[in-house]
N, C-alpha and C positions, 0 to 999 in steps of 0.2 A: 504494499499500500504505500502511495506516495504522499508528499505534503501538499496541502492546499495551494502553496505558492508555486508549485512546480508547473502549473499549466500556463498561467497568464503573467507570471513575474510578481504578482502581489503576494504579500506575506500572509501565512496562516495565522489565524487567531487562535488564542489559547483556549484550551477546554472544548474544542470542536473536533469531532471525530474526522478522521481521514476520508475523503471521499472518492479516491481513485478506485477503490475495490469495495463496494458496498457489501459483498458477500463475506468478507472478513478473511478469505483465503489469499494464498499467492496469487499475483496478477496473472501469472501464465498457467495456473491450475485452478479454474473456477470449480466450485463444489459440483459433484455429479447432480443431475437433475432428474426428478422423479418421472417415472413413465405412467404411473397411475396417481390420481388424487390421494394424497397421504391419508391415512386413517385419522379420524377425529381423536384429538387428544383429549383426555378426560378433563372435566372442569372441576377443580378441586375446591372451589369457593361456592358459597351460597348465593352471593349477590351478583354473580356474573360480571364483576367488575375488572377481571384481569385483562389488561391489554397486552400487546405484544411488544417486541423490542424496538428500540430506536434504530432507524435505518436511514440510508441514503441510497436512492436509486436514480440511474440515468433515465432521461426521457426516452421513450420508445421512439422508433422512426416516425410514427404517426404524430405523436406528441411533439417531437422536435420540429417537424415541417410545419405544423400548425402554429406552434409558438413563433417561429421565425416569420411566418406570414403576418401574424398579429402584431409582433413588435414593430415592424416596418409598416404595417396597415397597407400591405401591397401583395396581392396574390402572385404577382409576376416575379417576385424575388427568386433568384436562383437557389434551388434546393439541391444539395450534393448527395451523391450515392456514397455515403461515408459508412453508415452503420449497417450491419447485417444482423438483425435481431434473432437470436436463437429462439425456436418455437419450442415451448414447453407446455405439455398438457393442452395443446391446441392455441396457446396464447403467446404473445411476445411480451409479457408483462413481469416475468419472473425477475426480482430484484437481484437474485444471485447470478443470473445469467447475463445480465446487462452491464458489461464492463468496457472500458476504454483501453486499448492497447497502444504499443508504441507507433505502429504504422498509422492507426486511426488518428492518433494525436497530431501527427504530421499532416495528414489530410484535413483535419479540422483547422489547422493553423493556416494552410493555403486557402481554404474557403473563407475563413474569417477575415483574412486580409483583403481579398477580392471583393467580399461583400461590403466590408466597411468603405472601400474605395467607391463602390456603386452607391451606397446609401448616402454618404456625404456628398457626392457630385450630384445625385439625383433627388435625394429626399431629405435634405438637411432640414428644411422648415418643419417637418413632421417629427424629427427626432428630439426636439426641444421646444419648450414654450418661450425661451429666450430669443429676443429679436436682435441682440447685439452679436458682433462677429469679430470680436477682439479677443486677445489672449490674457486680458488682465483677470485677476482672481475671482471677481464676481461673475464674469461672463463664462469663463470655462467652468466655474463651480456650477452654475446653473445647468449647463449642458451635462456635466458628469452626473449630477444628481437626477436629472429628468431621465435620461436615457438608462441609467443604472437601475433605477426603480422599476422600469419596465423589463429590462433584461434579467434582473434577479428577482422579479416578483416581490420585492420588498425594498424599503428605503435603504440606502448605504449607510453603514455604520460610519462613524468618524474615522476610525482607522482605515477602512476599506476606501473611503472617499480620498484619504490622504494619499494613498497609493496610487490611485488613478490620476490624481492632481499631479503627482510628481511625473507621470508619463506625459501629461498635457503640456505642463508649463514650459518646458524647453523648446517647444515647436515654435516656428516663426510665424505661422498663420493659424487662424482658428480652424480652418479646414484640415490641416495637417495634424493639428492636435486631436481633432474630433475622430479622424480616421485611426489614430494610434489607439484611442480610448475605445472606440467601437470594436476594433479588432481584438483587443485584449479582453474586453467583456464577452464577446462570443466565443472565446476559447476558455472562459472561467468555468470551474466546476459549479459555481453558484448559478450559471446559466444552464449548463448541460445536465446538472442533476436536481433532483427534488430532494431537499433535506427534510427529515422528520425526526428532529432531535429534541426540540423543546428545552424547557428550563425546569430545574428541579423543584418540586412543589411540596414543601414541608418535610422533606427527608423520606426515608423508606425506599429510595430508589425508583420513586415515580415522578415522571416528567410530563408537564403540561405543554402541548404544542403552542407555538406562538400564533397569534392572529394570522400572520401571513403564511405559516405552514398549514394551518387549517383551511385558509382560503384557496391555497394551491391545491391541497387534497380535494376539496370540494369541486373545483373547477376541472381538474384533469379527470376525476372520477366521473362527472356527469357530462363534460363537453369535450374532453380530450385535448384541451389547450390551456393557456394561461388564464388567470382570473381577468374578467372584464373590468372595466373602469369603476362600476358600482361596487363590486366585491372587493377590489383593490382598495377603494376608498374606505370601506367599512372596516377593513383590516388596519389601515393606516390610523383611523380614528380610535380604534380600540387599543392598539399599541401606544398611541400618544396618551391615553388615558390609564395606562399600565394595567389594562385588563385584557382578557381574551374574548373572542366572539362567543356570545351566548347561544344556548341551544336554540332559542327562538329566532336569533339572527341566522344562524346556519339553516334552520328550516325554511325561513323566509327566502333566503337567497337560493336554496336548493329548488324550491318550488318555482321560483322566477326563472331560474336557468332552464328548467324543463318546459316552461310554458311560454316565455317571452319569444315572439316572432323571430328576434335577433339571434337567440341562442338555441331555440328548439331544433333546428336542423342539425346543429352540432351534437345535441343530445340524442337526436334520432340515430345519427351515424355511430355514436358511441355504443348505444344500446345494440345496434347491429353487430358491431365488432365483438361484444360479448356473446351474443347469440351464434355468430358464425363459428367462434371458437369452442364454446360449450357444446354445441350439437354438431360440430365437425363439418358444418357446411362449406367450409373453405375447401374441403376435398374435391368439391364440384370443379374447382378451377384446375386442379392437377390430375384429376382421375383420367386414366388412359383408357380410351375406347377403340375398338375395332371398326374403322370407318368403312370396311367392306360390308359389315353387317348394316351400319346405319351412319350417314354422314352427320356426326355430331358437332355442329359448327360452334365456333366461338360466340357467334350471335345468339344462338340458342342457349348457350351456357350463361350468357349475360342476362338473357330474358328470365331464365329460371331464377337467378340470384334476385333480379329486380321483383319478381313475383313474391319470393319469400320476404324480401325486405318490406314490401309494401304491405303484407299481412301482418308482419311484426309491428310496424309503425302504426297501422290502424288499430291493432289490438290494444297496444301499450298506450298510445297517446290519444287516439280519437275515441276509443271505447273505454278507456281506463280499465282494461282487462286483465286477466290472469293468464298464466301458462296453461291452464286447463282450457281456457277459451282458445289459445292457439292450437291445442291438440284436437278441439272439437269444432273448429270453425266450419260452417256449412257453405262458406263462400271462399273465394279467392280472387286474384287480380291477374287477368291474362290479356295478351294481345293477339293478334291474328297468327303470329308465329307459333305461340304457345298453344292457341286453340287448335291449330292443324296438328301440332305434335301430339297433343292429348286427345285429339278427336273430340273436342268440346265445341259447343256453339256459344253465341252471345258476345263475340268480341271481334273487332275488326281493327285494321290499321296498326300503327306501330305503338300507340299509347295503351297503357294498361287500363283494362275495364273490369269493374267489379262484377262477377258472375256468381250465381248460385250453383253449388255443386249438385249434379244429378246422380242419385244412386244408381250403382251399375255401370257407371262410366268412370267413376273415381270416388275415393273415400274422402271423408271430411278430414281436415286438419292438416297440420305442418308435416306429419310424417308420411303424407301422400304427395308431397311436393317433389318435383324433379330434382331439385337442389339436393335434397336428402338422398333420394333413391339412386340418382346416378352417381353421387359422390360415394356412396357405400355400395357399389357394384362392380363387377369384373369387366374386363374388356369386351367379352361376347355375352356372358351369362349373368345373371343377377347373382347376388352373393348373400344368401341367408346368414352366413357366418359374420360378415361385416355388419349387416343391418342388425343382427341380434346382439352382437358385441356392443355396438353403439348404445342400444337400449339399456343393456346390463350395465355398462360401465359409466355412461354419461347421464343417464335418467335415473337410475337406481343406486349409482355410486357403489357398485360391487365389483372391485377389481378382479381380474382373471389372470392366473399365472401364465408365463410364456409356454410354448410347447416344450415337452420333455426333449433332452438332447438326442439327436439322431433320428428324430421322427420326421417323415416326409409330409409336409403339410398339404402337398398338392393332391387334388382329386383325380383319380384315374379316369380317363375318358370312357364313356359307355360304348360297347361294341354294337348295340342296338339302339334304336331311338329311345330316348328316356328324358325324364324331366330333371331340372335342376334339383328339385327336392330329392328325388331318388338318388342323385349323385352325392349330395352332401350327407345322406344318411350313412354313407360310408364312415364318416367321423364318429357318429354315435354308435355305430356297431363295432368300432375298433376299441378294444378295452384300454388302450394307451391314450386314447383321445377322448373317450366318452365322457370323462368327469367334467371336462371344461366345455366341450362342444354341446352337450345336452343343454348347457345354461345358455349358449348363444344360439345355436342353430334351431332349437325348438322354439325360440321367439322369432327368429328371422324368417322361418318358413311362413309365417303369417303375412309377410309382404309379397308372396308369390304371385300375386294377381298383377305385379308390376315387373317388367323386364329391366334390364340394366340400364335403359335409356328412360325409365320412368313412365313408360306406356302401358296403359291397362291392357290385360289379356285375359282371356277366359280359358285358354288351352295353350299347351306348349308341347310340340313335337307330336301333336295328334292326341295328347292326353288332357283330360279336363283338369283344371287348376285345383289343387287341394291346399287351401289357405288356413287350415286349422293348425294351431300352435298352443305352446304351453310355457308359462313362466314357471320354471322349476324354482321352488322356494326352499329355504332351509328346513331340516326336519321338524322344526317348531312350527312351520306354517303349513298352509294348504296350497298345493300347486293351482295355478289359475289356467284354465283352458279357455281358449278364445278362437274365433274364426274371423280371420281378416284384420285389417288395419283399424277399422272403426271400433270394433270390440277392444282391441289392444288399447287404442287411444282413450277409450272410456275408462278403462282400468287405470291407466297412468295418470288421468286427469283427476281421479279420486284418490291417488296414492299419496299418503304423507311422506313416504320415502322419496318421491320425486321433489316434492317441495324442499325437503331437507337437503337433497343432492344439489338443487338449484342454488340454495343459499351457500353451500360449500364452494361450488365453483365460482360464484360470484364474488364471494369473499376473497378467494384466492386471486381473482383477476383484478379486483379493486385494490388489494392491499399488497400484491406482488410476492405473495408467499404465504407460507403457514409457519406456525411457532408452538412451542410448548404451551398448553392449556388453551390452545386456540378454539377448543370446544366451547369456552365461555363466550367467545364472540359469536359462534354459530347459534348457540342458544338465545342470546340476546337479540340477534337479528330476526331469528324465527318468531320470538315473542312479539317483537314490534311489527313484523310483517303480518302476523295473524290477526292483529287488530283490524286491518283493512283487508282481510280475506286473500292475502298474498296477490294482491294486484301487482302487476310488474313494476309499475312506478313506486309503489309502496315497498317493495323488497329492496329496491335501488335506495330509497330514502332511508330505510331502515338501517342500511350500512352507515349512513352519516350519523346515526344514533348510538352506534355500538361504542363502547369505551375506547376501543383501540382508535377510533377516528380522531380523538382529541387528546389521548394520552398515550404514553409509552413508559416501559420499564427498561432498565439497563440490561442490555443483552449479555450473553456470556462472554 
């Protein structure tokens, strides 16, 4: 881990943790990443007040790009291909995986210098409230404080201000000084990272996050970018008064960010990022298909993603609905391209149109969307294993072990015409595979009315489709048998396990990891979300009321 002064030439402040490696390990050996959502840690306290450790985490690619656009208030600013965020559990939000190494630091420096030159040459008036253009102490000071407040999402401390003033003062022109300062700030850890450190509150190893840390948490969690002017001003006022943001203030700004026409599109996009990662919808983009069977175009992939996004946005924001509503929605949004693909009527043109689902042509809900079905399908054939595994691990939070060493996971091709269902039954009939595959395949065969391209079918290879399936439960439970996606979706919509699983994944995504006694956070969020029947926005807002959102403990 490096010193805070190593990136931009400014000194590190005492008692602040190093931010070069938020994971706490050697910079060239990041901690191993989980392949399944970690098991819930037991909550050992009765009041569910245990927060997680203090952390510092780098902005993700999406957050970095959005923040740069907002700092300069210009969508045309050049955005570099510097970071390559590792994907962990379907997300790029794991704090332990987001680190900056030597080569990346050099690329950041080159970009920062070029961007500073562009900004001062073309956008100088928008970088500061000062109208002067001299290098005297007052004029340069106003620039440093104005731009620094935006870049670091908080006012500069006196010590940090002095460091940047020392960079600006020797320059002969205001423009040259501004370029040096902008370049240095864009390379600073205080810009590139989000710090959640806080100040100690009454001893006992508990730290209260500062108003500006809370404001950043709220904004990045709900909109994926830096705090807007109203939220930053509220943090400034709280800090000036020596207090933190109250729970009422957090709630008011949270609701405003979700509902204000200026910020709602950002919130919709952030909601979709979570859903795409949790439900593994991103697999639609990379899923390999055999175009000799069907020409699965990029345009169709984009339309499928747009359909799913439209349903999620409508359910969460327009209807104030729940995940159960997503699973059971009797309508969807399609255009002529999707209507042709699904063999549905009611839509024409390129724009999405809301249509009612017709039984027998397609099932209700998001699990019958092409985005899910094609992303969890093979190149030629559907994949009950992939589809069943997604339900088991992502909706029920029941991890599955990897295949035993030496086991061939490939299905032997049939010598005579056969259904996909018959082929995958080889897994369940094989004693070395049965223990895991009966927990996946017996769910996945319920999707067999859909081929690997998400198209409805009543038969395959001349045989009628059998879409009966089973959710195999632990010995303490009773297995659930169902026929088709609609019955499966109804079961999942009523499941308390699905609600708890959603909270676990959303907490992981929002907070960038898990920690000891994180079960306290899950329980608190579940309690808060249950008050409003687990409506999607309520689950999101419940995260802002968890103890971990405003407090931290000293990590190991």
